[in-house]
N, C-alpha and C positions, 0 to 999 in steps of 0.2 A: 488400479483404475478407478478415478471419482466417478460418481453417480451423476449424470446430467439431470438438471432439474430447472423448472421455471418458477421463480419466486415474486410474486407482487408486494410491492411495501408502498406504504403511504408514510407521512411524515417526512418530507424532503426539505423543511423549512429549516436548513443548517444556518442559523443568523445568530445574533445575540440572544435570543429567545429559541434555543434549537430544538428541533423534533428529533426522536428517536431513530427516524428512518436511515440516516445516513451511518450513524454508528452500527445499527443491525445490519445493513447490507456489508459494512467492513468485516464484521463477524463472521457473515456467509463465505465472504471472498476468501477468509482465513481458513475456512473449513478444510480438514483434512480427509472428509467423507464425500462432499459435495461440489461439482462443479457446475455453480449457478448461473442461468440468465435472469438477471435482475430487470423487472418491469417496474418503472417508478408509477405512482399513481398521484397525481398532484392537482391541488384545489386553486393555487393561484401560479400566473405563470412567472413568476419571480423567485420561486423556490429554488434556492442555490443548487440543491441536488439533481433538478432537471438537467443543468450543464456540466455536471460531471461524468463525462462519457467514460471515464475510466472505471467508475463504479456503477453507474446506470446504463444499461444496454439500449432501454426505449423508454420513453416516458408519455403516458396519456393524461389528459386533462379530465379532471372528474368532476361531477355537479356537487355542489355543498351537501352535506348529510341534512341540512335544514329544509332542502328541497323535497324530501321526502324517499322513502324506500324504493318505489317504482322507478324513479329516475337513476338512482343509482345502482339497481340491479340491471337495469336496459343497459345502460354503458358498461357494466362490467361483463354482460353477457356479449357484447360487441367485441370488448378487446379479448375475451377469452376465445371467440371464435378465430381470432387472429393467431394469438400468443399461447394457447392451450395451457394455462396457468395451473400448476401442481398445488401451490401453497399460497395463501394470502396473508399477510402479516400487517394489520391497521395497527398505526401507533398514534392515534390521537383520542382522547377521552370521548369527543364529541361525536365521533364517529362510530365508537363501539357497540352502542345499543343497536344501531341498524344491523351491523354485521352479526351480531350475537342472534337476534330474532330471524335473521335471513340464512342461518347456517345449513339449514336444511336444504334450501334453494341452491346455495353456493355448490353443497356436495352434488346435487343434480347435475350442474355444470361441469362437475369433476374438479372443483376447488375445494380444497381442505383448508380448515382454519384449526386453531387451538386457542379457544378463548374462555373466559369464565362464564359461567352460567348466568342467566337473568337475576337468580337469586343473590348469587355471590356479590355481583355487580351492584345490586340495589343496597345490600346490607351494609356495604363498606361505605356508603355515600358520608360525606361530611356531616351533613344533617341527621344521620343516624349512628353518629360515632359514638354517643353515651350509651345507646343500647348495645352496640356491638362490644363496647368494652365490659358492659357487664356480663353479656352471653359468652364472652370466651374468656373472662378473666385477666384482661389487659388494662392495664391505668392508661386513661385517655384525660384530656383537659375537658374542663366543663363547656359545654357549646350549646348555641340557640340560634335556629334558623329565625330571620326576620324578612318580612315581605313590605316593609315601607318604613319611610323617615320617623314616623310616631311610634314605632316600636322600639326605637332607640331608647326611647325614654321609659321603657318598662323593664330594662335591665337592669333591677336591681341589685342583683347577686353578683354583679361583675364590678370589679375595680379596675381603673385604667393603670398601665396601657393595656390594650386587649388586643386581638386578632382580628381582623375583616376579611374573610374570605369568599370566593366565588364558587360556584357549585361543579365547574369543572377546571378552573384554572385562577390563578393569581391570589395573592395573601399579601395583606399590608398591616403594620403596626400602627395603632390609633391610640393618641395619648388625650383625647377630648371627644366630645359629642359631635363637634363641627368636624374634625378629621373622620369620625365614623361616617358622616353625611358624604363627605367628598369621596371616601373609598366606595361607598354603597353607590354614588352615581356611576362611577367610572366602571366598576366591575359588573354592575347590573346591565348597563348599556351595551356591554361585549358579550356576556355569559347568561343574561337574565337572572330570574328568581328561582330561589330564595339566595339571600346572602346570608353567610354564617359568621356568627360572632363567637369567638372561642377565647376562653381563659390563656392569659399569656404565660408560658412556663419559662422560667429563667433556667438557662443552661446552655448546652451545646449541641448543636444540631448534629444527628448521625442519620445515616442511610443504610438500608439493606435493599439490595438487588435480588430477587428471587424467581425460581420457577417451580410450580408444582404440577404433579403428574395427573391431579383429579382424583386421585384415590386416598389422598394425606401422606403422600411420600413429596420430600423434598428433592427434586432432580439437582438444584444448585442452588447456591446463596454466597453473596459476598458483601461484607460490610465495609462502609466507607465512611470517612470525616470531610466534610467540606473543608477547604484549605483556603479558599477564594470565592467570594461570592459577588453578583454582580447587583447592580441596582434593582433589577428585576427579581433578586433572589435567586438566581441560578446559579450553580456550580461553575466555576471557571477554572477550578483545580481542585483535586480531592486524592485522598491516600487510602488504600485498604488497610483495614484494622484486624487485629486478631481479639476477639471480643466475644467469649463464650455466653455471656447474658443476653447479646443481640441474636445470637444464633438460635439460642435456646427458645427466645420468643418467637422467631421467626417460624421455626420447626413447629412450636405449638399452634401457631396461628394455622399454618398450613395443613397440620394434621388434624385439627378441629372442623376446619372449613372445607377441607378437600379442594382447596383452592386450585383451579385449573387455568394453566398459562403463566405469563410473566407478571410480575408486582414489583412494587417498590413501597416499602415502609417507611415513611418519615416519623422519625423519633426525636424527643428532645431528652439529652441525658442530663439530669439535675446535677448539682455540686454533690448532691448525697448520694450520687451514683444510682438514681432511680430512673426509670425509662418510661417515658409518656409516648404513646402512638398518637401523632397528630394527623397522620394522613394515610390513607393507603390509595396508591396510583394502580389502577386495574390493568397496568401493562408496563412493557420494558421501559425503563426510564432513558433519557439523553445521554447518562454516562454510561450505558451498557458496554461500551468498549474497554472500559477498565476492568469489568469483570472477564473479557475476553483475554486481555492484557495479563489478568493475574492467574489465567490458565483453566478458566470456565468459559467455554463457548456456548452462552446461553440461547444465542438467535440459532445456532445449529441443532442444540435439542429441541427447542420448539419445532422447528422444521421436521426432525424426527418424530415428535409426538403427533404432530399434525398427520404425519402419514401411517401413523400407527406401529412405527418400528420401536423396538425395546432401547431403552435409554439408559445407561449405567449411570447413576448419580455421581456428582462430583462430591469428593469428601474432603477437599482441601483447596485453598488458595493461597497465592503468593501474598504474604504480610509486607507492606512498606512498598507496594507498587503506586505510583505516581501517576495521575493523568494532568494535563495542562492544555487547555484550549488554546486557540490563537485566530486570529482572523487572517483572511487571505483573499487578494482580490482575484476574481475568477474572471477571466477575459473571455467574450463570448461575442459572437456574430449578430448582427442584427436580424439577419435572415432567419436564424434559429429562433429568435425570440417570434417573429412575425409567423411562422410557419408554425409554432405551438398554439399562438393566439388565434391564427386563422381556421387550422385544420383539427387542432386538439391533440395532436400528438407530434412527437419528435424522436 
């Protein structure tokens, strides 16, 4: 008999720039332990996951995180009065800060989470990456936060090409100062300042998805190489790897930082077989279902950790497991769209 549970999940934007919500839900649906009722939390009324009724039982519209903590918690309180949420899994970087700081209030509502601490979240910011690398003995590219166009001309220690990154999302390669300006304007209009200038490291991009138990132990970890990348830099296909150095690096970071919750390490493997950490995403990535397919149900593990249950660490994964994304025309009724837009729930 499976345990019935209600889980609220954000990140239902399963588009060409997918959020992790739908693959997280698929992992929970595959759970051998839980029988989940899934509550979708959506910020936009055209997020495809809203209308995937075989995966999402009910969806509620949420105020944007930028509107402040109080409106977000008030809305959650209303939703919880109806649904009695057991666990909340947020999947957007931009909302994590609010949910992390509200952990105590959520607990008072009966909602459990398993998120990084504020300190863990802050120190792995792209703008703090050089200090992070020095503190934890990890190779990282040189990087500098900038606040204006004039700062571009002070970057004397950099050679082109270089990377231009947003504090939450987006990364572009720039080959001259004019391209840096163009990317600066594009990213800052979406995600604000600072913009991160990062040294361009030549090599192959590889990634690791992992979950830490908050005590220094790795609950699960799966390395992957992107096989196909979209123009937005998103993996559209990838394959699991056997790579002891990537796993050692992951275990070392989780052990030293006592990381709590899901994470993704973005790495560059150079042609000299050295690994540079270019980014840490503080939540499960959109390719999380590959880990499930390779034998590690990390969404299930996070729910168990959130509920204080004992979780036996995964020690292996299937090497050579491939994921390939595809587009799909989801047919919906206008009445559903209108109902969500008018009443905020579907």
